[in-house]
C-alpha positions, -999 to +999 in steps of 0.1 A: +718-577+139+693-549+148+693-513+138+672-485+149+674-453+127+658-420+138+650-392+114+630-360+113+651-338+135+661-302+125+660-266+134+625-251+142+613-218+156+596-217+190+560-228+187+567-250+157+563-287+151+585-317+141+577-353+136+604-378+145+605-413+131+623-445+144+625-474+121+637-509+132+654-532+107+674-563+107+669-596+124+636-586+142+611-612+154+590-587+174+593-553+192+579-548+226+583-514+244+593-484+223+604-451+237+619-417+230+646-403+252+665-369+249+698-355+260+706-318+261+742-306+264+755-310+299+724-330+311+715-365+317+695-385+291+659-383+302+627-402+292+603-384+270+576-408+260+569-445+258+545-467+241+536-504+246+528-529+219+492-524+226+494-487+224+495-476+261+514-444+263+533-425+290+548-390+289+572-368+308+554-340+326+574-315+306+559-327+273+524-337+282+498-321+260+525-311+234+540-344+223+523-376+210+540-409+206+526-436+182+537-467+165+531-489+135+538-524+144+537-537+109+565-513+099+586-517+131+583-479+134+576-454+162+569-418+159+570-387+181+548-358+170+562-327+187+541-295+187+543-262+205+581-266+207+601-246+232+639-238+233+642-261+264+632-290+240+664-287+223+683-319+226+695-351+208+665-373+206+671-411+208+649-440+201+649-471+223+632-504+218+630-539+233+635-562+205+632-600+203+653-616+176+643-652+182+610-650+200+625-660+233+634-628+249+638-590+245+670-570+244+672-531+245+685-513+215+692-477+209+692-456+177+721-431+169+700-400+178+686-371+158+693-334+168+663-312+175+670-275+179+643-250+188+656-214+183+645-182+167 
């Protein structure tokens, strides 16, 4: 069994910063792709940022220059540093990871989400 647990969300004023963490635990052989997604009320879930095992990153245009994704492979952990936050960044943020439990293949797993609210 695999669990992804996000933390670090909360209420922050516009222009502020937050750092989200996603920790993988359980029967994990290796983790490939890791990514952060978000879903605002009434909207579809959207991709925010991704990072490969080797550290290659991609970002949604709306967060480029403000957010930074990173990972610590030894700790099965991904991070999302969010700076210059805007009210439109308000959403539930979800971690997603491709996890191999046996070394033979990868399966997508989701965390439970963490709420980020940007408001004055």
